C-alpha positions in Angstrom: -24.0 0.8 -7.1 -22.3 4.1 -6.6 -20.8 5.8 -10.0 -17.3 6.8 -9.5 -16.4 7.7 -13.1 -16.4 11.2 -12.3 -13.6 10.7 -9.7 -11.6 8.9 -12.6 -11.2 12.0 -14.7 -7.6 13.3 -15.0 -7.5 16.3 -12.4 -4.9 18.8 -12.5 -2.2 18.5 -9.9 -2.1 20.8 -6.8 0.1 23.5 -7.2 1.4 23.7 -3.7 1.4 20.3 -1.2 1.2 21.3 2.3 4.2 20.5 4.7 3.5 17.3 6.7 5.2 15.9 9.9 7.2 12.9 9.8 5.3 9.9 8.1 2.0 11.9 8.7 0.8 11.4 5.0 2.7 8.0 4.4 0.5 4.7 4.5 2.2 1.3 4.6 0.3 -1.6 3.2 1.5 -5.0 4.4 0.1 -8.7 5.1 2.5 -10.8 6.7 1.7 -13.2 4.0 2.0 -13.1 0.4 -0.8 -14.1 -2.3 -3.5 -11.7 -0.5 -3.5 -9.1 -3.3 -1.4 -6.5 -1.7 0.3 -5.0 -4.5 -2.9 -4.8 -6.7 -4.5 -3.2 -3.7 -1.5 -0.6 -3.3 -1.7 0.3 -7.1 -5.4 0.6 -6.8 -5.2 2.9 -3.6 -2.7 5.0 -5.2 -4.8 5.3 -8.4 -7.8 6.2 -6.6 -6.1 8.8 -4.3 -4.9 10.5 -7.6 -8.4 10.6 -8.7 -9.4 12.4 -5.6 -7.1 15.1 -6.4 -4.5 13.7 -4.0 -0.7 14.1 -5.5 0.2 10.5 -4.7 3.6 8.6 -4.6 3.7 4.7 -4.9 6.6 3.2 -3.4 7.6 -0.4 -4.1 9.1 -1.4 -0.8 9.1 -5.3 -1.6 12.7 -5.2 -1.5 13.7 -8.5 -3.4 10.5 -9.4 -5.3 9.1 -5.9 -6.6 6.2 -6.0 -9.1 4.3 -2.9 -9.3 6.0 -1.9 -12.5 5.3 -5.4 -13.9 1.5 -5.3 -12.8 1.2 -1.9 -14.6 3.4 -2.6 -17.8 5.6 0.3 -16.7 9.1 0.6 -18.3 10.7 2.3 -15.6 14.3 3.9 -16.6 15.6 3.6 -13.0 14.5 1.8 -9.9 15.5 1.7 -6.2 18.4 -0.5 -6.9 20.4 2.6 -8.3 19.3 4.3 -4.9 20.8 1.5 -3.0 24.1 1.5 -4.9 24.4 5.1 -4.3 24.3 5.8 -8.0 21.1 8.1 -7.7 19.3 9.8 -5.2 15.6 9.0 -4.4 14.1 11.5 -6.2 15.9 11.0 -9.4 14.5 7.5 -9.9 10.8 8.7 -9.7 8.7 7.6 -12.6 5.2 9.0 -13.6 2.6 6.5 -14.4 0.0 7.9 -17.0 -2.1 4.8 -16.2 -2.7 5.7 -12.8 -1.8 9.3 -12.6 0.5 9.0 -9.6 4.3 8.9 -9.3 6.1 5.6 -8.8 9.4 4.5 -7.3 10.0 0.7 -8.8 11.5 -1.9 -6.9 14.2 -4.4 -8.4 13.2 -7.7 -8.6 15.4 -10.8 -7.7 18.0 -8.8 -5.8 18.8 -10.4 -2.4 21.2 -7.5 -1.8 18.2 -5.3 -1.2 16.2 -7.9 0.8 19.3 -7.9 3.1 20.0 -4.2 3.6 21.8 -3.3 6.8 19.7 -1.5 9.3 21.9 1.8 8.8 21.2 1.8 5.0 17.5 1.0 5.7 17.4 4.2 8.1 18.9 6.3 5.5 16.5 5.1 2.9 13.6 5.8 5.5 15.1 9.3 6.1 15.2 10.1 2.2 11.7 8.8 1.5 10.3 10.8 4.5 11.7 14.0 3.1 10.4 13.1 -0.4 7.0 12.4 1.1 6.9 16.3 1.9 6.3 16.8 -1.7 3.1 14.7 -1.9 -0.5 14.6 -0.5 -0.2 10.9 0.1 2.6 8.5 -0.2 1.7 4.5 -0.7 4.4 2.0 0.6 3.9 -1.4 -0.8 5.7 -3.6 1.5 6.8 -7.0 1.3 5.4 -10.1 2.6 6.9 -11.5 6.0 8.2 -9.7 9.1 11.9 -9.2 8.3 13.6 -5.9 9.2 13.1 -4.1 6.1 9.3 -4.5 6.4 9.1 -3.4 10.0 11.5 -0.5 9.7 10.0 0.9 6.4 6.2 0.2 7.9 7.2 2.2 10.9 7.7 5.5 8.8 4.0 5.4 8.2 1.7 7.2 10.3 -1.0 4.8 9.0 -0.3 1.0 8.4 -3.0 -0.9 6.5 -2.8 -4.6 7.4 -4.5 -6.5 4.4 -5.9 -10.2 5.0 -8.4 -12.8 3.7 -10.6 -15.2 5.2 -7.9 -17.8 4.8 -6.7 -19.1 8.2 -2.9 -18.7 6.9 -3.6 -15.0 6.1 -5.3 -14.3 9.5 -2.6 -16.2 11.4 0.1 -14.1 9.6 -1.9 -10.7 10.0 -2.0 -11.2 13.4 1.5 -12.1 13.9 2.3 -8.5 11.9 0.0 -6.8 14.1 1.6 -8.4 17.1 5.2 -7.6 16.1 4.4 -3.9 15.0 2.3 -3.1 18.2 5.2 -4.4 20.6 8.1 -2.8 18.6 6.5 0.2 17.6 3.6 0.7 20.2 2.6 4.3 18.8 1.9 3.0 15.1 -1.7 3.3 13.8 -2.8 -0.1 12.4 -5.9 -0.5 10.5 -7.3 -3.4 8.8 -8.7 -4.2 5.3 -10.3 -7.5 4.3 -9.8 -8.3 0.7 -11.6 -11.0 -1.7 -14.6 -11.1 0.7 -17.7 -12.9 -0.5 -19.8 -10.3 0.8 -19.5 -7.0 3.0 -20.9 -9.2 6.0 -18.3 -11.9 5.3 -15.7 -9.6 5.4 -16.8 -8.2 8.5 -16.8 -11.5 10.2 -13.4 -12.2 8.9 -12.3 -8.8 10.7 -14.2 -9.9 14.1 -12.1 -13.2 14.0 -8.9 -11.3 13.8 -10.0 -8.6 16.1 -11.1 -10.9 18.9 -7.6 -12.5 18.9 -6.2 -9.0 19.0 -8.3 -7.9 22.0 -7.7 -11.1 23.9 -4.0 -11.5 23.5 -2.7 -7.9 22.7 -5.1 -5.7 24.3 -5.4 -3.7 21.2 -8.4 -3.1 18.8 -7.1 -2.3 15.2 -10.0 -0.6 13.2 -11.7 -2.1 10.3 -10.8 0.5 7.3 -12.9 -1.5 4.7 -13.8 -4.6 3.0 -13.1 -5.4 -0.4 -15.4 -7.8 -2.3 -14.4 -10.7 -4.3 -14.7 -9.7 -8.2 -13.6 -11.6 -11.0 -12.7 -8.6 -13.0 -9.7 -7.9 -10.7 -7.8 -10.8 -12.2 -8.7 -9.8 -15.8 -7.5 -6.3 -15.0 -4.0 -7.8 -13.7 -3.8 -9.9 -16.7 -4.2 -6.9 -19.1 -1.8 -4.6 -17.0 -4.4 -2.1 -16.6 -5.7 -0.6 -13.4 -9.1 -1.8 -12.3 -10.3 1.7 -12.0 -9.6 2.3 -15.8 -10.8 -1.0 -17.0 -13.8 -1.6 -14.9 -14.5 1.9 -12.8 -17.9 1.0 -11.8 -17.0 -2.8 -10.5 -17.7 -3.7 -6.7 -14.0 -3.9 -5.9 -13.3 -0.5 -7.7 -16.0 0.9 -5.6 -14.7 -0.5 -2.3 -11.2 0.7 -2.9 -12.6 4.4 -3.8 -14.4 4.4 -0.3 -11.4 3.2 1.6 -9.5 6.1 -0.2 -12.1 8.8 0.8 -11.9 7.5 4.4 -8.1 8.0 4.5 -8.5 11.7 3.2 -11.1 12.5 5.3 -9.2 11.1 8.4 
């Protein structure tokens, strides 16, 4: 197994971040279905990118059921709610996480008002986020489950959209539905697939092939496989302890798989 502990040493932040075209450095993580490990993956991916010397921002886009700060045990002084209420600007609610060495914009759990934001306000939020992204190498958008307008509009900001799924039939069905809607509404979006909680790499590839076959037959598109994350009992333990997997179990199989995905994103 590859030893990734060297990558996880705290690295100095880049003094200057190159300017990006709109959305070029933004990565949306969506699923179409809850319970597939989307928030855990977003946190771990942001941590991995930070370990690879990428100045990274993690944005909790699950409007109404935010939980990035909960998984990390992070006490954010301000959150997205203050931005929506026009009390503070987006850059004023950025919180740094020492655990993952990246910046975080926390959401606000239990706020129906955020989940039902008007399209105009969502677009303004998207423009502000795009502007803020110019200060980072990578921006990870942890999207909510489902296919509502907030998920679609915010996901469309990103140049890369990662669709996370498992081998469960409902997960594959919802992942297909998300790919279908996004490819129809935003035909230029770049969709990738990551299979989570796979019993093995080969099993994960089979799960992907099932989804790919449906996309080819009915949508005439072939979203590429970005990676497979193997099932790892240490993931649950790290979540319970509110510690990032890459810190608690840096040589675990799941940690190795996410690091591999992060390297691909940097290379591409």
